[in-house]
C-alpha positions as CSV (number, residue, x, y, z in Angstrom):
1,M,64.4,117.3,124.0
2,K,66.9,115.4,121.9
3,M,66.4,115.5,118.2
4,K,66.3,112.2,116.3
5,S,67.0,111.1,112.8
6,K,64.3,109.4,110.7
7,Y,65.8,106.1,111.9
8,G,65.1,106.9,115.5
9,L,68.7,107.4,116.6
10,P,69.8,110.6,118.2
11,L,71.6,112.9,115.8
12,G,74.6,112.9,118.2
13,V,75.1,109.3,117.4
14,F,75.5,110.1,113.7
15,A,77.9,112.9,114.6
16,A,80.0,110.4,116.6
17,I,79.9,107.9,113.7
18,G,81.0,110.7,111.4
19,L,83.9,111.5,113.6
20,M,84.9,107.9,113.8
21,A,84.8,107.6,110.0
22,G,86.9,110.7,109.7
23,A,89.5,109.3,112.1
24,A,89.5,106.0,110.1
25,I,90.3,107.9,107.0
26,A,93.0,110.0,108.7
27,D,94.6,106.9,110.3
28,D,94.4,104.8,107.1
29,T,96.4,101.6,107.3
30,T,95.6,100.4,103.7
31,G,98.4,98.3,102.4
32,L,99.8,97.4,105.8
33,T,100.1,94.2,107.7
34,D,102.2,93.6,110.8
35,T,105.0,92.3,108.5
36,T,104.6,94.1,105.2
37,I,104.3,97.5,103.5
38,K,102.7,97.3,100.0
39,V,104.3,99.8,97.6
40,G,103.2,100.4,94.0
41,V,106.0,101.1,91.5
42,M,104.9,102.5,88.2
43,G,107.4,103.0,85.4
44,P,108.0,102.6,81.6
45,F,109.2,99.0,81.7
46,S,108.5,98.7,78.0
47,G,108.5,100.9,74.9
48,N,110.9,103.5,73.5
49,A,111.2,105.2,76.9
50,S,112.1,102.0,78.7
51,S,115.6,103.3,79.5
52,Y,113.9,105.5,82.1
53,S,112.7,102.3,84.0
54,K,116.2,102.1,85.4
55,A,115.0,104.7,87.9
56,Q,112.5,102.3,89.3
57,I,115.1,99.4,89.2
58,G,117.4,101.4,91.5
59,E,114.6,102.3,93.9
60,M,113.4,98.6,94.1
61,A,117.0,97.5,94.7
62,Y,117.2,99.9,97.7
63,Y,114.0,98.6,99.2
64,K,115.2,95.0,98.7
65,M,118.3,95.9,100.6
66,I,116.3,97.3,103.5
67,N,114.2,94.1,103.5
68,D,117.4,92.0,103.8
69,Q,118.3,94.2,106.8
70,G,115.0,93.3,108.5
71,G,112.8,96.0,107.1
72,V,111.4,99.0,109.0
73,H,109.9,98.2,112.4
74,G,109.6,94.5,111.4
75,R,107.8,95.3,108.1
76,K,109.2,94.5,104.7
77,F,108.4,96.1,101.4
78,E,106.1,94.2,99.1
79,L,106.8,95.8,95.7
80,I,104.1,95.7,93.0
81,Q,105.5,96.7,89.6
82,E,103.2,98.1,86.9
83,D,104.2,99.1,83.4
84,T,103.1,102.4,81.9
85,A,105.2,102.3,78.7
86,C,105.3,106.1,79.1
87,Q,101.8,106.3,77.8
88,P,99.1,108.2,79.8
89,A,96.3,105.6,79.1
90,K,98.4,102.7,80.4
91,G,99.5,104.9,83.3
92,I,95.8,105.5,84.3
93,A,95.1,101.8,84.1
94,A,98.2,101.0,86.2
95,A,97.3,103.6,88.9
96,K,93.7,102.4,89.2
97,K,94.9,98.9,89.6
98,L,97.4,99.8,92.3
99,V,95.0,102.0,94.2
100,S,91.8,100.1,93.9
101,Q,92.8,96.5,93.3
102,D,96.2,96.1,95.0
103,N,95.3,98.6,97.7
104,V,98.9,99.8,98.1
105,F,100.0,101.8,101.2
106,M,101.9,104.2,99.0
107,M,103.2,104.7,95.4
108,H,106.8,105.4,94.6
109,G,108.4,106.1,91.2
110,N,106.9,107.1,87.9
111,S,109.0,108.3,85.0
112,C,107.3,110.5,82.2
113,S,105.6,113.7,83.2
114,G,102.7,113.1,80.8
115,V,101.8,109.9,82.7
116,A,102.2,111.5,86.1
117,M,99.9,114.4,85.2
118,A,97.3,111.9,83.7
119,V,97.2,109.9,87.0
120,K,97.5,112.7,89.4
121,D,93.8,113.2,90.1
122,I,93.3,109.4,90.7
123,V,96.1,109.3,93.2
124,V,95.2,112.6,95.0
125,E,91.6,111.6,95.4
126,S,92.6,108.2,96.7
127,G,94.7,109.7,99.5
128,T,97.5,107.3,98.6
129,P,100.9,108.8,99.5
130,W,102.8,109.2,96.2
131,I,106.5,109.9,96.0
132,V,107.3,111.1,92.5
133,A,110.9,110.1,91.9
134,H,111.7,110.8,88.3
135,A,109.0,112.8,86.4
136,V,109.9,116.5,86.7
137,N,106.8,118.6,85.7
138,P,106.4,120.9,88.7
139,N,102.6,120.8,88.3
140,I,102.6,117.2,89.5
141,S,103.2,118.4,93.0
142,M,101.9,122.0,92.7
143,P,99.8,123.3,94.1
144,P,100.7,121.2,97.1
145,T,98.3,118.4,98.1
146,P,98.6,116.3,101.3
147,N,99.7,113.1,99.7
148,V,102.1,114.0,96.8
149,F,105.8,114.6,97.2
150,H,108.4,115.3,94.5
151,G,111.5,113.3,95.5
152,V,113.8,114.4,92.6
153,P,114.7,117.9,91.3
154,A,111.6,119.1,89.5
155,G,111.7,121.2,86.4
156,P,112.3,124.5,88.2
157,A,115.3,123.1,90.0
158,Y,116.8,121.6,86.9
159,G,115.9,124.7,84.8
160,Y,117.6,126.9,87.4
161,T,120.7,124.7,87.3
162,M,120.7,124.7,83.4
163,G,120.5,128.5,83.2
164,K,123.1,129.0,85.9
165,F,125.5,126.7,84.1
166,V,125.0,128.3,80.7
167,M,125.5,131.8,82.0
168,S,128.6,130.7,84.0
169,K,130.5,130.3,80.7
170,P,132.4,133.5,80.2
171,G,131.2,135.6,77.2
172,T,127.8,133.8,76.8
173,K,125.5,136.3,75.1
174,N,123.9,134.4,72.2
175,V,121.8,131.4,73.3
176,V,119.6,129.3,71.0
177,M,117.0,127.0,72.6
178,V,115.6,123.8,71.0
179,E,112.7,122.1,72.7
180,H,109.7,119.9,72.5
181,S,106.4,121.8,72.6
182,N,105.0,119.9,75.6
183,D,104.7,120.6,79.3
184,W,107.7,118.4,80.1
185,A,110.0,120.6,78.0
186,K,108.4,123.8,79.3
187,S,109.2,122.7,82.9
188,Y,112.9,122.9,82.0
189,A,113.0,125.7,79.3
190,D,110.9,128.3,81.2
191,P,113.0,128.3,84.4
192,T,116.1,128.3,82.2
193,R,114.9,131.4,80.4
194,D,113.9,133.0,83.6
195,Y,117.4,132.6,85.0
196,M,119.0,133.9,81.8
197,K,116.8,137.0,82.0
198,T,118.3,137.8,85.4
199,K,121.6,138.1,83.6
200,G,120.1,140.3,80.8
201,I,120.0,137.5,78.2
202,E,117.1,136.5,76.0
203,P,117.4,133.5,73.6
204,S,118.1,134.7,70.1
205,M,116.1,131.9,68.7
206,V,113.7,129.2,70.0
207,L,113.3,126.2,67.7
208,A,110.8,123.3,68.1
209,M,111.8,119.7,67.7
210,E,108.9,117.4,68.4
211,R,108.9,113.9,69.9
212,G,109.3,111.2,67.3
213,Q,111.2,113.4,64.9
214,T,113.9,111.5,63.1
215,D,115.8,114.4,61.5
216,A,117.1,117.7,62.9
217,T,118.5,119.1,59.7
218,A,116.2,122.2,59.7
219,Q,117.0,123.1,63.3
220,V,120.8,122.5,62.9
221,L,121.1,124.6,59.8
222,K,119.4,127.5,61.5
223,I,121.7,127.1,64.4
224,R,124.7,127.1,62.2
225,E,123.6,130.4,60.7
226,A,122.9,131.9,64.2
227,K,126.4,131.0,65.6
228,P,125.3,130.9,69.2
229,D,127.6,130.7,72.2
230,F,125.5,128.0,73.8
231,I,122.5,125.8,72.9
232,V,119.9,124.7,75.4
233,A,118.2,121.5,74.3
234,S,115.1,120.4,76.2
235,L,114.6,117.1,74.4
236,Y,114.0,113.5,75.4
237,E,116.9,111.2,74.9
238,A,115.9,109.7,71.5
239,E,115.6,113.2,70.0
240,T,118.8,114.4,71.7
241,V,120.7,111.6,70.0
242,I,119.3,112.6,66.6
243,F,120.0,116.3,67.3
244,L,123.7,115.8,68.3
245,K,124.3,113.4,65.4
246,D,123.0,116.0,63.0
247,M,125.1,118.7,64.7
248,K,128.2,116.7,63.9
249,K,127.0,115.9,60.4
250,Y,126.8,119.6,59.6
251,G,130.2,120.3,61.2
252,I,129.0,122.0,64.4
253,T,131.1,120.4,67.1
254,D,132.5,123.4,69.1
255,I,129.2,124.9,70.4
256,P,128.3,123.6,73.9
257,V,124.9,122.0,74.3
258,M,123.1,122.1,77.7
259,G,120.6,119.2,77.8
260,A,117.7,118.5,80.1
261,A,117.3,115.7,82.7
262,G,115.4,113.6,80.2
263,T,118.9,112.5,79.1
264,D,121.8,110.8,80.8
265,L,125.4,111.6,79.9
266,E,126.7,108.0,79.8
267,N,123.6,106.6,78.2
268,T,123.6,109.3,75.5
269,L,127.3,108.4,74.7
270,A,126.4,104.7,74.6
271,R,123.5,105.4,72.1
272,I,125.7,107.5,69.9
273,G,128.9,105.5,70.2
274,D,131.2,108.4,69.5
275,I,132.8,110.6,72.1
276,D,133.5,113.4,69.6
277,T,129.8,113.9,69.0
278,V,129.0,114.3,72.8
279,K,132.3,116.0,73.9
280,N,130.5,119.4,74.4
281,Y,127.3,118.0,75.7
282,Y,126.2,118.7,79.3
283,V,123.3,117.5,81.4
284,P,121.8,118.3,84.8
285,H,123.3,115.7,87.2
286,A,121.6,115.2,90.6
287,F,124.2,113.0,92.2
288,I,127.4,113.3,94.2
289,D,129.6,111.6,91.6
290,T,129.6,110.1,88.1
291,V,128.4,106.6,87.3
292,D,131.9,105.2,87.6
293,G,133.1,107.4,90.4
294,P,134.1,106.2,93.8
295,G,131.1,108.0,95.4
296,M,128.7,105.8,93.5
297,K,130.4,102.4,94.1
298,E,128.2,101.4,97.1
299,W,125.0,102.2,95.1
300,N,126.3,100.3,92.0
301,D,127.1,97.3,94.1
302,M,123.7,97.4,95.6
303,I,121.9,97.6,92.3
304,L,124.0,94.8,90.8
305,K,123.4,92.6,93.8
306,Y,119.6,92.5,93.2
307,Y,119.6,93.0,89.5
308,P,122.8,91.3,88.3
309,G,122.2,91.9,84.6
310,E,121.5,95.6,84.9
311,T,123.5,98.2,82.9
312,I,123.9,101.1,85.2
313,T,123.4,104.7,84.0
314,G,122.6,108.0,85.7
315,F,118.9,107.0,85.5
316,S,119.6,104.1,87.8
317,Y,120.1,106.5,90.8
318,V,117.2,108.9,90.3
319,S,114.7,107.3,92.7
320,I,117.1,106.1,95.3
321,G,117.5,109.4,97.1
322,S,113.8,109.7,97.8
323,A,113.7,106.0,98.9
324,V,116.3,106.8,101.5
325,A,114.2,109.7,102.7
326,V,111.0,107.5,102.7
327,V,112.7,104.8,104.9
328,Q,113.8,107.5,107.3
329,A,110.2,108.9,107.5
330,L,108.9,105.4,108.1
331,K,111.4,104.8,110.9
332,N,110.4,108.1,112.5
333,A,106.7,107.3,112.2
334,G,107.2,104.3,114.5
335,P,105.7,100.8,114.5
336,D,102.1,102.0,114.8
337,L,102.2,103.2,111.2
338,T,99.4,105.0,109.3
339,R,99.3,107.0,106.2
340,E,98.7,110.2,108.2
341,K,101.7,109.6,110.4
342,F,103.9,108.8,107.4
343,I,102.9,112.0,105.6
344,A,103.5,114.0,108.8
345,E,107.0,112.6,109.1
346,M,107.7,113.2,105.4
347,D,107.0,116.9,106.0
348,K,109.5,116.9,108.8
349,I,112.3,115.9,106.5
350,K,114.6,118.9,106.5
351,N,118.0,119.4,104.9
352,F,118.3,115.6,104.7
353,D,121.5,114.2,103.3
354,T,120.6,111.0,101.3
355,G,124.2,110.1,100.6
356,I,123.5,110.1,96.8
357,F,122.0,113.4,95.8
358,A,124.3,116.4,95.3
359,T,122.0,118.5,97.3
360,N,119.8,117.7,100.3
361,I,116.0,117.0,100.5
362,T,113.6,119.4,102.4
363,W,109.8,118.9,102.3
364,A,107.1,121.0,103.9
365,A,103.3,121.1,103.7
366,D,103.4,124.2,101.5
367,D,106.5,123.0,99.4
368,R,106.6,119.5,98.0
369,H,109.6,120.1,95.7
370,G,112.2,118.3,97.8
371,V,115.4,118.9,95.9
372,K,115.9,122.5,94.9
373,E,119.1,122.3,92.7
374,S,121.5,119.9,91.0
375,A,125.0,119.6,89.7
376,V,125.9,119.3,86.0
377,A,127.8,116.5,84.3
378,G,129.9,116.8,81.2
379,F,132.9,115.3,79.5
380,V,136.3,116.8,80.6
381,D,139.2,115.4,78.5
382,G,136.8,112.6,77.4
383,K,135.9,111.6,81.0
384,P,132.5,112.1,82.6
385,T,132.9,114.8,85.3
386,V,130.5,116.3,87.8
387,M,130.7,120.1,87.7
388,K,129.5,123.1,89.8
389,S,129.8,125.6,86.9
390,W,131.7,126.0,83.7
391,N,135.2,124.5,84.0
392,E,134.7,124.0,87.8
393,P,134.5,120.4,88.8
394,M,132.9,119.5,92.2
């Protein structure tokens, strides 16, 4: 005897319906038509962190170039841009709009780790593929979830690079760390400390400098007294500028400073306007060349073609590498595209050379940190230079 539901239908029918519903979710084609792929692009297009929006500009320029080449399997990217102003509340509103109202196929971008962490649950629960291509807090993509990929070196990769570079300077024994007391700064500072420990070095002093501070006198005077061999500064760009200016103000110009990826070498120089203030400043640098180097010319030309008034800095390239990998995954997924197929192909990206990152991208279902290390950039004889280690250019 077949059991029936209260509606008089055999329970097997409901089981079949349940299976079909599961298949529909697994083969989700939200945001797709025969000719378009809808992509949500969140970034701080306004506010005091708007310099980070250059990351999204570079990514969008790449997608527009792919559109001009005919798209991927006949589909062109429809880019929907939303401003977060680097504020979690605005980010939540933007994410909800993109997921529930615009019904995007995927999301790509997002600067500011605080915003990314605020919207993570919304994106994860929606199942929308999300390529995080600037924010570096490792917890955004850890523990791994099926639809979230880090497409830029996350904090551990940058922190490893920072610590490795600091310890590559001969005679480095006394290191002072200056940092914001937020998760973003910890994502750099903790891996840096971990690497230093492997070399037997603990920071002699850890100083807080909070976001929004307009004076670094207290920190700088303590540093002057400590006389460190190296300073590690896990600060956003605005506070980095204040810190470096006060370093010079109090006559400290010969101690090297290792910054975090919240700053950009050329942009920091432009904001300070004085090479002498930044001559000993170093930053993690994810790319194969400097902004003005020959290795970046094709990327510069691409950005300026689609955004003619754009001023190019290192931030301009941050999201392009992951966009290159996304396009490859879409090609590999074939014309009968679904989110499930796309995610599966993203996890097959192994040791992938993007042509712009200094190291390759590798994703896996249990490891969504695609870029494991970076280079470092600093001024050598007043010229921006990409370096492997202390006094060793790439």
